[in-house]
C-alpha positions in Angstrom: -67.1 -34.1 37.6 -64.6 -33.1 40.2 -63.4 -29.6 39.9 -60.0 -29.1 41.2 -59.2 -26.1 43.5 -56.8 -23.3 43.0 -54.6 -24.7 45.6 -54.3 -28.1 43.7 -54.3 -26.6 40.4 -51.2 -24.6 40.4 -49.0 -27.3 41.8 -50.4 -29.6 38.8 -49.5 -26.9 36.1 -46.0 -26.4 37.5 -45.4 -30.0 37.3 -46.7 -30.5 33.6 -44.5 -27.4 32.6 -41.5 -29.0 34.4 -42.1 -32.3 32.5 -42.4 -30.8 29.2 -39.4 -28.2 29.4 -37.2 -31.1 31.0 -37.9 -33.7 28.3 -37.5 -31.2 25.6 -34.3 -30.1 26.8 -33.1 -33.7 27.3 -34.1 -34.7 23.6 -32.9 -31.6 22.2 -29.3 -31.7 20.5 -26.6 -29.9 22.2 -26.2 -27.6 18.8 -30.0 -26.8 18.9 -30.0 -25.7 22.6 -29.8 -21.9 23.2 -26.7 -20.5 24.3 -26.4 -18.4 27.4 -25.9 -14.5 26.9 -22.4 -14.9 28.7 -21.4 -17.5 26.2 -22.6 -15.5 23.3 -20.7 -12.2 24.3 -17.6 -14.2 25.3 -17.5 -15.6 21.5 -18.5 -12.4 20.0 -15.7 -10.3 21.6 -12.9 -9.1 19.4 -9.6 -10.7 19.4 -6.9 -8.6 21.1 -4.7 -7.3 18.3 -0.9 -7.9 18.6 2.0 -6.2 17.0 2.4 -9.3 14.7 -1.2 -8.9 13.5 -0.5 -5.0 12.8 2.3 -6.1 10.4 0.8 -9.1 8.7 -3.1 -8.6 9.0 -5.2 -6.2 6.9 -3.9 -3.1 8.5 -0.8 -3.8 6.3 -2.8 -2.3 3.5 -4.3 0.4 5.3 -3.5 4.1 4.6 -3.5 6.5 7.4 -6.1 9.2 6.8 -5.5 11.4 9.8 -1.9 12.4 10.6 -2.6 13.1 14.3 -1.0 11.7 17.5 1.5 9.0 16.7 1.0 9.2 13.0 2.5 12.6 13.2 5.5 11.9 14.9 7.7 10.9 11.9 7.1 14.6 10.5 9.0 16.0 13.3 12.6 14.5 12.5 11.8 14.7 8.7 11.0 18.5 8.9 14.0 19.4 11.4 16.6 17.4 9.6 15.5 18.6 6.3 15.4 22.0 7.3 19.0 21.8 8.8 20.1 20.2 5.8 18.9 22.9 3.5 20.7 25.7 5.3 24.0 25.2 3.9 22.8 25.2 0.3 22.1 28.8 0.7 25.3 29.9 2.6 27.9 28.4 -0.2 31.0 30.6 0.1 30.6 31.8 3.6 28.5 31.4 6.8 25.5 33.7 5.7 23.7 33.3 2.4 24.5 35.4 -0.9 28.0 35.7 -0.3 28.8 38.2 -3.4 32.3 38.2 -4.5 33.2 34.7 -3.6 34.2 32.3 -6.2 31.4 29.9 -5.1 28.8 32.6 -5.5 30.2 33.7 -8.8 30.5 30.2 -10.1 26.8 29.8 -9.4 25.9 32.9 -11.2 28.0 32.1 -14.3 27.5 28.3 -14.7 24.0 27.8 -13.3 21.8 31.1 -13.2 23.1 32.7 -16.3 23.1 29.9 -18.9 20.0 28.0 -17.4 17.8 30.9 -15.9 18.9 33.8 -18.1 15.4 34.1 -19.4 14.4 35.6 -16.0 14.0 39.4 -15.9 16.5 41.5 -14.3 20.2 40.7 -13.3 21.1 37.3 -12.5 23.0 38.0 -9.5 19.5 39.1 -7.8 18.0 35.8 -8.7 21.2 33.9 -7.2 21.1 35.9 -4.2 17.2 35.2 -3.8 17.9 31.8 -4.2 20.4 31.9 -1.3 18.1 33.7 1.0 15.1 31.2 0.4 17.4 28.1 0.9 18.9 29.6 4.1 16.1 31.4 5.7 13.5 28.8 4.4 15.7 25.8 5.9 15.7 27.6 9.5 11.9 28.3 9.3 11.2 24.7 8.3 13.3 23.3 11.0 11.7 25.6 13.7 8.2 24.9 12.2 7.5 28.5 11.9 5.5 29.6 8.8 6.0 26.2 7.5 3.7 26.3 4.6 5.1 29.7 2.8 8.7 28.3 3.7 8.0 25.0 2.1 6.3 26.6 -0.9 9.4 28.7 -1.4 11.8 25.9 -1.2 9.6 23.7 -3.4 10.0 26.5 -6.1 13.7 26.5 -5.7 13.9 22.6 -5.8 11.7 22.8 -9.3 14.2 25.1 -10.5 17.1 22.9 -9.5 15.3 19.7 -11.0 14.9 21.9 -14.2 18.7 22.7 -14.3 20.0 19.1 -13.8 17.7 17.5 -16.4 18.6 20.4 -19.0 22.2 19.9 -18.1 22.5 16.1 -18.1 19.4 14.8 -18.9 17.4 11.9 -17.4 20.6 9.9 -17.3 18.7 6.6 -18.2 16.3 6.8 -15.4 15.0 4.9 -13.8 17.2 1.7 -14.8 20.5 3.7 -15.8 23.5 3.7 -13.8 25.8 6.6 -13.3 29.2 7.1 -11.9 28.4 8.8 -8.6 25.6 6.2 -8.1 22.8 8.6 -8.1 21.3 10.9 -10.6 22.0 14.5 -10.8 18.1 15.4 -10.4 17.8 12.8 -7.7 18.5 15.0 -4.7 16.5 18.0 -5.6 13.6 15.7 -6.5 13.4 14.3 -3.1 13.7 17.6 -1.6 10.9 18.8 -3.4 8.6 15.9 -2.6 9.4 16.6 1.3 8.4 20.4 0.5 5.4 19.5 -1.0 4.4 17.4 1.9 4.9 20.2 4.3 3.2 22.8 2.2 0.0 20.7 2.1 0.1 19.2 5.7 2.0 22.0 7.7 4.6 21.6 10.3 3.1 19.0 12.5 3.9 18.7 16.2 6.7 20.2 18.4 6.6 23.3 16.0 6.1 27.2 16.6 3.3 26.9 14.1 1.4 24.4 16.4 1.8 26.5 19.4 0.5 29.4 17.4 -2.6 27.8 16.2 -3.3 26.2 19.3 -3.3 29.9 21.0 -5.3 31.3 18.3 -8.0 28.5 18.5 -8.3 29.1 22.1 -8.9 32.8 21.7 -11.7 32.1 19.1 -13.3 29.9 21.3 -13.4 32.1 24.2 -14.8 35.0 21.9 -17.5 32.5 20.6 -18.7 32.0 24.1 
């Protein structure tokens, strides 16, 4: 028996391996052949999301759980405009709140506070003045984003009182399908205000506010002290 040398054995083995792999590749269906890594990565790469995808895709039903960045932007005009719109409710009969002696303030006392909140202790004039100061001062604080949570809570209480007054005076007015002469329920406006104040009581002022600046400063000082 003739023994092959190492020099002739290696080329023969390479030839056999080439023939086997080459024939296998030749007779293997295209769909069974292994794909290259580049092809797999290309096909697995996620599709770039478009604006239309955000509107019509699964994110249409997604609720934002972190109100930061761009998601906090709507809070800014909502907070500022709501605060500015609230100021005049506390200054009827003049420029500043609690304009005692004016027809507007006395009408509020006689037709709202006394008949519907007479159960409160103390003179009704004090409660009427307190109501004005809360809506006037609370509106300014909310617009500035300063002490937002206590301001929003105080305003929320006044709006709950307003909702109670309107429901006691005129009822639900056929809500939600009833039609009224002025096209809005009497309790509609204070209810919407109350929901907005509830939002800011829970979530705080948001960006572009004095509260955010103060909190950032306090956080930096705490981090420095911990180090």
